[in-house]
C-alpha positions as a printed Julia matrix, in Angstrom:
209×3 Matrix{Float64}:
 -67.04  41.47    0.1
 -64.47  43.82    1.64
 -63.83  47.0    -0.3
 -62.16  48.89    2.55
 -58.54  47.85    1.69
 -59.04  49.26   -1.78
 -60.93  52.45   -0.86
 -57.77  54.53   -0.88
 -56.82  53.21   -4.32
 -60.26  54.01   -5.68
 -59.92  57.58   -4.37
 -56.41  57.73   -5.83
 -57.79  56.6    -9.18
 -60.31  59.45   -9.18
 -57.63  61.99   -8.31
 -55.3   60.59  -10.96
 -58.04  60.72  -13.57
 -58.98  64.25  -12.59
 -55.6   65.73  -13.57
 -56.4   67.63  -16.81
 -53.16  66.88  -18.64
 -54.36  68.05  -22.05
 -55.51  71.36  -20.58
 -52.19  71.7   -18.72
 -50.2   71.06  -21.9
 -52.31  73.65  -23.71
 -51.71  76.2   -20.98
 -47.97  75.55  -21.12
 -48.21  76.33  -24.82
 -50.1   79.56  -24.08
 -53.6   78.35  -24.94
 -56.7   77.58  -22.9
 -58.16  74.78  -25.03
 -61.53  75.22  -23.32
 -61.78  78.53  -25.17
 -60.56  77.21  -28.53
 -61.71  74.67  -31.08
 -64.57  72.56  -29.72
 -64.05  73.89  -26.2
 -63.39  70.37  -24.91
 -60.48  69.82  -22.52
 -59.41  66.49  -24.02
 -56.55  65.41  -26.25
 -58.45  65.65  -29.55
 -59.18  69.34  -29.06
 -55.61  69.84  -27.87
 -54.39  68.37  -31.17
 -56.67  70.62  -33.18
 -55.71  73.71  -31.17
 -52.0   73.21  -30.48
 -50.92  70.64  -33.07
 -50.85  66.86  -33.31
 -47.6   66.34  -31.33
 -49.24  68.09  -28.38
 -52.38  66.04  -28.92
 -50.43  62.78  -28.91
 -48.68  63.83  -25.7
 -52.02  64.65  -24.11
 -53.49  61.33  -25.21
 -50.56  59.39  -23.72
 -50.82  61.29  -20.44
 -54.6   60.8   -20.29
 -54.21  57.07  -20.95
 -51.43  56.82  -18.37
 -53.48  58.44  -15.62
 -56.12  55.76  -16.15
 -53.67  52.85  -16.37
 -51.49  53.69  -13.35
 -54.03  53.36  -10.5
 -55.5   50.16  -11.94
 -51.99  48.77  -12.29
 -51.21  49.63   -8.67
 -54.34  47.79   -7.56
 -54.24  44.72   -9.76
 -50.52  44.09  -10.15
 -48.64  45.67   -7.29
 -50.45  46.69   -4.16
 -53.45  44.45   -3.58
 -52.56  41.17   -5.21
 -53.67  39.12   -2.2
 -56.94  40.93   -1.47
 -59.96  38.66   -2.18
 -61.98  41.28   -4.08
 -59.07  42.33   -6.3
 -61.04  42.19   -9.57
 -63.89  44.26   -8.15
 -61.56  46.86   -6.62
 -59.56  47.15   -9.84
 -62.8   47.53  -11.79
 -64.0   50.31   -9.5
 -60.61  52.03   -9.83
 -61.05  51.98  -13.61
 -64.47  53.63  -13.28
 -63.11  56.18  -10.81
 -60.3   57.23  -13.15
 -62.71  57.83  -16.02
 -65.14  59.73  -13.79
 -62.24  61.85  -12.56
 -61.4   62.77  -16.15
 -64.99  63.48  -17.19
 -65.88  65.42  -14.02
 -62.54  67.0   -13.11
 -62.85  69.12   -9.94
 -59.89  71.2   -11.17
 -61.97  72.37  -14.13
 -65.26  73.01  -12.35
 -66.3   69.35  -12.64
 -66.08  69.53  -16.4
 -63.59  67.51  -18.4
 -62.92  65.55  -21.56
 -64.91  62.66  -22.98
 -62.89  59.93  -21.31
 -61.79  57.85  -24.29
 -58.03  57.86  -23.66
 -58.46  57.44  -19.9
 -60.87  54.56  -20.49
 -58.39  52.99  -22.89
 -55.56  53.22  -20.35
 -57.51  51.86  -17.39
 -59.14  49.05  -19.31
 -55.88  48.12  -21.0
 -54.67  46.96  -17.59
 -58.04  45.62  -16.46
 -58.99  43.67  -19.62
 -56.17  43.83  -22.2
 -57.61  41.35  -24.72
 -60.96  43.14  -24.71
 -59.32  46.51  -25.23
 -57.21  45.09  -28.03
 -60.33  43.96  -29.88
 -62.09  47.3   -29.38
 -58.96  49.23  -30.37
 -58.85  47.26  -33.6
 -62.36  48.5   -34.39
 -61.39  52.04  -33.37
 -58.33  52.01  -35.63
 -60.17  50.66  -38.68
 -62.98  53.21  -38.37
 -60.51  56.05  -37.76
 -58.31  55.19  -40.75
 -61.33  54.83  -43.04
 -63.13  58.02  -42.04
 -60.57  60.09  -40.1
 -63.29  61.03  -37.61
 -61.9   60.67  -34.09
 -65.39  60.9   -32.62
 -66.86  58.17  -34.84
 -63.88  55.91  -34.13
 -64.25  56.5   -30.38
 -67.98  55.75  -30.49
 -67.35  52.59  -32.53
 -64.69  51.44  -30.08
 -66.97  52.09  -27.1
 -69.84  50.17  -28.67
 -67.7   47.23  -29.78
 -66.05  46.81  -26.38
 -69.34  45.67  -24.8
 -69.75  42.39  -26.74
 -65.97  41.93  -26.6
 -65.86  41.94  -22.8
 -68.62  39.34  -22.54
 -66.79  37.1   -25.0
 -63.26  37.56  -23.68
 -63.78  38.09  -19.93
 -66.2   35.31  -19.13
 -66.67  34.73  -15.42
 -65.44  38.24  -14.47
 -68.77  39.9   -13.77
 -67.29  43.06  -12.16
 -65.15  43.64  -15.25
 -68.12  43.07  -17.55
 -70.3   45.52  -15.62
 -67.6   48.17  -15.39
 -66.61  47.98  -19.04
 -70.27  48.25  -20.06
 -70.85  51.24  -17.75
 -67.74  53.06  -18.93
 -68.56  52.39  -22.59
 -72.07  53.78  -22.11
 -70.63  56.87  -20.38
 -68.22  57.48  -23.26
 -71.07  57.0   -25.76
 -73.27  59.51  -23.93
 -70.4   62.01  -23.83
 -70.36  61.86  -27.64
 -74.04  62.69  -28.22
 -73.14  66.14  -29.54
 -70.62  64.55  -31.93
 -73.28  62.11  -33.16
 -75.57  65.03  -33.95
 -72.8   66.79  -35.88
 -72.0   63.58  -37.76
 -75.64  63.2   -38.77
 -75.69  66.82  -39.96
 -72.4   66.41  -41.8
 -70.76  69.08  -39.64
 -68.21  66.99  -37.73
 -64.56  67.88  -38.36
 -62.1   65.22  -39.45
 -58.9   64.76  -37.44
 -56.84  65.43  -40.57
 -57.32  65.83  -44.28
 -60.14  67.61  -46.1
 -62.77  68.79  -43.69
 -60.41  68.9   -40.71
 -60.2   71.84  -38.35
 -57.11  73.05  -40.12
 -58.88  73.37  -43.47
 -61.24  76.07  -42.38
C-alpha cells in the first residue's frame, strides 16, 4: 500500500473542503450567518438567513468543493496509481472533515451534508443516487432539511454495501462519513423530538416566526 503519491491530493481535499463558501456568500451579502438563525455556517442556515437563492448557491459550492478533489484523484491525476480507490476514499473523508472543522472559522464549520454529497457522488455515484432518493422523499414529505439529511446519511450505509461490493475502502469511508454527519445532527434530532425544529419552508419555517 503506497499512499505517498496521493498525500498531496488528500491535503488538497481538506483545504478545498475547509473553504466556508456559505459563510463567504453571507458575508458578501452583509451577514455573518454564524450570528444569525441557527448559528451554523452551512447552506441551510444561509438559506434561512439570506434567502433560498443564496442557500442554493452555497449548497452547490459546498458540494463542488467535495467533488473536485475526489474527481482529480479518481478521474484525472492518479488513474494509474495502485491504491486509487483508497486514496480517493481518503480524499472524500478529508473534504468533509475540512468542512466540519474549517481552520478559517476556528475549526468550526457546517454539518457536512452537501460536501459529503459532492465527494461521494464522484466516489460512489450509484450509492449516492439511492441515498439522495431517500433524502428527497423525506424532505418533500416533511420539509425538514435536518430530518432528510439524517435519513440520507442513515440510508447510504446499507446502500454502499449493496452497490459497492468488493470496494472495502469505499464502504468504510461512506460509513464513517455517514456516522459523522449523523453525529453532527444530534442537536437537530433533539429539536425534532421536542417539536421545535424549523421547516425549510412552509408553516413552521424560520420565515414564519
